[in-house]
Each structure stands twice: as C-alpha cells, then as structure tokens.
N, C-alpha and C positions, 0 to 999 in steps of 0.2 A: 358162626362158630367155626373154628379152624378144623380142617380136615387133613388127614395124612396125605402126603405126596408120594409119588412113586414113578416108576418107569415100566417098560414093557418086556414081553417075552416071546421069542420066535419059536413056535413049535407047530408042525403040520398036524392039525386035529389031534393034539396031544395035550397032556397035562404036565405041568412043570412046577416045581417048588424051588424057591430061591431065598436069598438073604433078606434080612429085615430092613425096616425103614422107619426113621424117626418121623413123628407126626408133623404134617405141614398144615398151613392154614388155608382157608378158602371157603367161599360161599358158593359158593356156587353149588422119511424120505426111502449087452452083446460085446462082447469083447471088441475092442477097437480093431479096425482093419490093420494089417501089418503096416507099420510106418515104412515108407520107402527105404529100401536097403541102400540104394544109391552109392555103392562103394566106389572108390576112385577108379578111373579108367585104367586099363591094363597097360599103361605106359606106351600104348600105340605102336602097332607094327609099322616099321618104316616102309615107305612106298613112294609113289610119285605125285600123289595128289596134295598132300600137306594138310588136308582138312580132316576133321574128325567130327563125328556126331557126339562130341564129348558130353558125357553126362546126360545123354538122352534117356528118357525114362519110358518104361512100358506103361501099360494101362494101370489105372487105379493106384498110382503111387509107387509101384515097384519099378525100379529103373531097368529098362530093357538091357539084358546082359550086363546089368550093373555098370552102366556107363562105358560100354565098349567103344573103342574108337572106330571111326568110319572105315569103310572098306579101302584097303590098299593105300593108306596115306600115312605120312609121318604123323605122329601124335603131336598136334599143335601144342607148342610150349611143353614139349617132352611128355606128351600124353596127358596133359591137364584135363581133368573131367570137368567140363564147363561148370563154373561156379562151384568148384570143389565137389563135383559129382552129385549135386543136389538132385533129388528126384522131382517128378512133376509136382508143381506147386510147392516145392521145397518140403518134401516129406508128406505128401498126401497119403492118408491112411486108407488105401483101398476104397471100398465102398462104405467104410464105417466112419466117415467124417474126416475132415482135413485137419492136419496139424498146423501149427503156426507157420506162416511163411518165413523162410529163412532158417527153418529148423535144420539141424544137422542131419546128414544122411544116416542110413542104417536105422538105428532105433531113435534117432534124434527127433525131438518134438513128438515123441510117442505120446499117445493120449492116455489119460487116466481113466477112471471108471466111467466117465461120461463121454469119452471119445473125443475130447478136445485137448489142445496142447497146454492147458492150464490157463485160466483166466488171467492174462497179464503176467503169467509166469514165464519161466525160462525154458520150459520143456526138458526133455531128457537129453543126455549127451549121446552123440552118435557113436557108432562103432567104426565108422569110416568117414573120412573127410572132416572138415572143420565147420563149414556152414557159418551161419550168423549166430552162434552160441545157442541155437535151438530156441530162439525167442518164442515164447508161448503166445497164442492168440485166442480167438474165440471160436475155434472150429466146432462143428456140430456133428451129431450123429453118434458114433460108436459107443459101445458099452463094454462091460467086462472089467477086469482089474487094471491092466495096463500099467504104464509108468506114472509115478506120482507127479502132479504138477508142482512147480516150485514157485513160491511167492517171492515178491521183491525183497522180503526180509531175510531170505536165505543167504547165508554167507557173510552176514554182517552182525555187529553187536546191536541188541535191541535199543531203540530210542526211548523206550519207556523204562524209567528207573526201576530197578529190582525191588525197591521198597514200596512199589505201587501194586505188586501182585503177590498172590499166594498168602495174603493176610487179611482179606476182606476190605481193603481200601477201595474207596470210590474213585474211579477214573472219569474225569469230566470230558465231555465231547459235545460238539454242536451238531445238530441235525434239524433240518427244516426250520432254521432260525430259532431253535429252542435249545436251551442249555440242558443237556441230558447227562446220564452217567451209566456206568456199568462196572462190574467186578470181574476180575481176571485171575485165572489159575493157569500156570505154565508148568510142565513137567519139572520136577526137582533136579533132574539130570539133563536138562535141555541142552541140545547141541544145535548151533545155527546152520549146520550143513545137512541136517536131517529134517525132512518135511513131516509135519504132524497133522493128524486129524484136528479139525476145529468143530466144537460142539457148542451150539447156542441153546441155552436153557431159559425159556420164557416162564415167568412165574404166573400164578393164577390170580383171579380177582382177590383183592385184600391181601396179596402177598407182595414181595419186592425182591430186589437183588440181594439184600442181606439174607433173606430166607433161603434163597438158592445157594448162597455160599455156605450157610449153616448145614443144609441137608446134602451138601456135596453134589449139587447139580443133579437132582433126582437120583442121588446115590450112584451115579456113573463114574465119578472121579476115582474112587478106590478100585473099581473094576478095570479102569483103563490102564493101570500099571504103567503110568508115565508115558503113554502113547498118544495122548491127546491134550490139546489146549482147550480150556473151557471159558466161556464168557456168560455172564448173567446180566443182560440189559435191564434197566429199571423202567417200569411203565409210566403212564401219565394219568393225570386226573384234572379235569377242568381246563384243558389246554395248557397244562404246565407239567413239568417233571414232578413225580411224586416225592413228597418229603416224608411220608409215612405210609405204612402198608394199607391202612384203611381206605378203601375206595380206589386203590391203585390197580390199573388194568391196561388193556390194549385196545381202546376204541378206534385207534388208527385214523383220526380225521384227516382227510386230504393225504392219506398215506404217510403221515408224519412218523408213525411207528415203524413203518417199512423203511423210511429214510434213516431212522436210527440203526436198524439192522445193517443197511448198506454202509453207513459210516463206521460202525464198529468192525465189521468184517474188513473193510479197507484199511483201517488203522492197525488191526492185528496183522494183516498180510504185509503191511509196510514195515512192521517192527519185529516180526517173528517169522520163522520158516514154517509156512503152512502148506500142506498138501491141498492145492486149490481144486483138486478133483474129489476131495473127501471132506466136504463141509456139511454138517448136519444140524437139524433143529429139533427140539423136543419141548413138550410142555403139557400141562394139565389144564383142562377147562378153558379159561380165557387164554392161558398160555398155549393150549392145544390149538385154539382158534388162530392165534398169531403164528404158530408153526405152520398150519395149513395155508394161511394167507401168504407167508413168506415163500413156501415151496411153489404155490400156484403162480405167484408173480415173479419169482427169481429162480426158475429151474436151471440147473447147470446145463449149458449147451443149448438151452431153448431160447434165450435172449442174450443180447450182447453183454449185459451186466449180471447175468445169472450166476448163481454160486451154490444152490442147494442140491446135494446129491441124494439125500434121503431124509425122512423125518419120522418121528415117533409121536403119535398124538394120543393122549389119554383123555377120554371122556370129553371130546371136543364138539364144536359146533361152529357155524359161521357167525362170529360176533365181531370180527375185525374188518368187515367189508366183504361183500359177496365176491366170489371168484370161482369160475369153472375152469379147471386145468385143461390145457391143450397140449402140454409137453410132459413127457414122463419124468417122474421122480419116484424113487423107492419109497414105499409107504407101509408103515406099521401103525396099527391102531388097537386100542383096547377100550372096552365100554361095558358098563354094567347093565344087564337086562332090566334091572329095577331102578335105574337112574331117575331120581325125582327132581333133579335140577336141570340137566340137559338130557332130554329123553334119548333112549337107546336108538330110536330111528334117526336122530340127528347125526350121531356118530356113524351109523351105517350109511347114511347119505354121503358123508364126506368120503368114506371108504369106496363107495361105488363110483364117485367122480374120478378118483385116481385109478381105480381098476380100469375104467374106460380109457383114460389118458395113457395108461401103461399097456394097453392092448390085451388085457387079460380076458379069459373066459369067466365071466362073473357068476359066482354062486353066492347067494345071500347067506349071511351068518345066521346061526340058529336064533329063533325068536325067544327061546328060553333055554336055560342051562340048569340041569340037575346035578348037584355035586361039584366036581372040580371044573375049572375053566376049560374052554375049548378053543383051540387056535386053528385057524384055517388059512392055508397058503394057496392062493389062486393058481390055476394052471394057465398056460398059454401066454403068459406075460412076456413082454419084450425081454430078451436076455439082458440081465444086469439090473432089472427093475422088480425085485421081489415085492409082492403085495400081500400083506397078511393082516388078519383081524383076529383078536382074541376076545371072546365073549366070556363074561363071568357072572355068576349069580350074586349081585350086589348093587349098592347104590353108587352115588357120585364120589368116586375116589380114585387116586392114582396108585393106591396101595392095596390092590385086591389080594385076598388070601384064600386058600382052599381049606380053611378050617385050622390051619397050623399057625404057629407064632410068627412066621415070616412071610413076606410077599414073594411071589414068583416073578414079579414084573421086572425087577432090576436086571437080573442076569439075562432074561429074555430079550430085553432091549439091547443090552450090550452085545449079545451074540448076534443080534440082527445087524447092528452097525458094523460089527467086526467082519462081516462077509464082504464088505466093499473094499 
C-alpha cells in the first residue's frame, strides 16, 4: 500500500511544524583555509642582482609578502611575480585542503563547502594575477562555506533541450551498460553564469521517477525558490531499468545504481552550471538507503570522483550494499520509533556511522518519543559537517506529523540543506 513521502527538519532537540505533503507510495549529507592571496609582486625594487623570488609563497598557501621581489634586485621582467604570482601549489588553502593547481591567486581556486576547488570545476576567480583560470581539481580537506565550485556547464548553453526538463519528461542515459532514465527540473530563471545546488531525489520501493516529479522531489522544489537543480533517477528491477513503479528499487548489484548516480551528476554538470561543492541526496526507505550508499561511496573531497556534500535520509537502512563511511558528509536523518518496516534501530545505526565519520560526540537518539518529534544535533562534529537526527512517534513514513494537518519534515530538510 502507498505511503506518504516527505523530507526532514533541522532543529536542536526542538519541535517544528511545517508545510504539507501529498501522499507517496511505498512498502516499505571547517571553513576552507584561506586560498593563497598571492598578489602580484610589487614591481620589484631596482638593484644590482636582477633576480627576484618572484611569487614565492609563505607557508600553507599564503604567499610570503604576497610575492615580494628578491632582495636588492631588479624585478625580473619588470617585477613579474613568478607564474603570475601564484601561491604555493597554485592557491594552496592553508591547512584546509589544496585548491586546484593552476588556480588564480588571491581567492582563486577557493574551495567550496568541502574545501576543494570544485570537482572538475573552474574554481573561483582570483583577486590578483591571472593564473590558469582557477581550474578546479580534487583538493581535499577544508570545510565551511567558501567559494562555489563551477561545473563545466557554467557559461554555456545547455546541451539538453529545454523541452526535456521541467515537464516530467524522461531523459535517457546509459550507466553500467544498462539503459536508464531520470527526470530533471531546472530553475525557471536559470542563468548559466550562476552555480546552483544539485539535489538527487531517490524514490522508495514501489516508487519511481514519475512519483518524485509529481511530489516535487520530496516537496523541496517549491521551497528552493529557484536556487537548485533537481534530478530524480529511476530505479531498477530484475537487472533492468524499471518500466513501472511496482517492484522498482535500488538493489545496486555490482554498484550499477551508484554508476547511474555518477552518470547523472556528470551529465548535469556538463550541461548546466552546478555548484560542485553543494550536491545533495535525499530519499525515503529504499531511497534513503541509496542516499546513504551514495554518500558513503562518493563523499565530496574524500575520493577523486566524490561529489556528495550532505544527505537527508528518511527511515533508512542498508539495503543497497553495506558501507561504513570513513570520510565526512553532512548527515540528517529522521525515523519513527514505531517503524514496523525498517526498525528504528536500523536508522539509528546509519546515523551513528556518520556521527563517527564526522568526528562527533555521539549521543544516542531517544528510544521513545511522547508527543512532538525530537531533533538532536550532535556536538563536537568537524566544522561544516552538521549531524542531526529527528525521532518521531510514528511508523514507516517520510511524512511525520505532530498531530497537525501538515508535516514538519520538508522545511526542516530544506533549512538543513540551506546552511551549506
């Protein structure tokens, strides 16, 4: 029997009430170190030596005296700051991870929330020097807000026809030698120079991409106010892409569903301007399981092809292949203490796994809830990796309510994602 879908709410041991949700079916994710300032050398004082330590940098990415010229020497090539005054490792971000080599100086190649220069992106533009256009790389480390990563689709017209999105059309894609599909929504006022969040919405068992489109991606689309791109991949059944909702899920044999996520993210990044430091996943039940698996296997900054900044899991478990996270990812979860499909302890277990990966001081969620839902935000987590759990008195649903007509989950989740 179909069950309502929903999304999450971020409150520190508090109660929240939010907007309503159409019923869904089912059975059942530190501020980066300062990017090297590396301003151009000061035109070099003239002297007798003719050499300069042009563009030499200080420790941890800040250029020593911002590329001052060598002692008593003419500034070679009129005070050129070696390689346009690039800082160490071309914009190394202090101790908080390196930005892409070749990044422009100053704020060039500044990291996003995950402390890297944007996975394959172009990085930020510098405030001094030209550098190599701030080409983004796969730097690791830092956290915090930082500069948005810029995907390859920034600054160019989309290669996906406008008639293929914002209307529920299926977009075909090949992943793991299987023909798959997804549905896409792009801001109605989309600008190719502006990087947008990307949110992946995974459906539950006996759901599909069509359902995600109808319920507006767990009702986050209207809350986003044209600030995010949404995709709803379609699951599989019996080793083939689902053609109907019944039996459709995320068994992920040989990581074939993870390959679908990789392919969809890559295609959207190539065709649209995506903030590569703010890619999220969310889902209920089987979809929550796939969100967890994606974050565990593809953490932003944790692996070369990682992209997940944070996730929101509703009533999840490990159904898409076991994985114990070793790299941090922002994590939000909700689970009913009376869940009769995927027990409460299963959701708590996933939460604890990411609490460990995120360096938090773990406190177990309450075993029972009387009255309104209770949200717990753990303390001691790595900066930039909030880890939260909302317990509610209820069964297996993404649409928990505190006795009112509407669920508190949607606004909670959007508030959680909005902090990145």
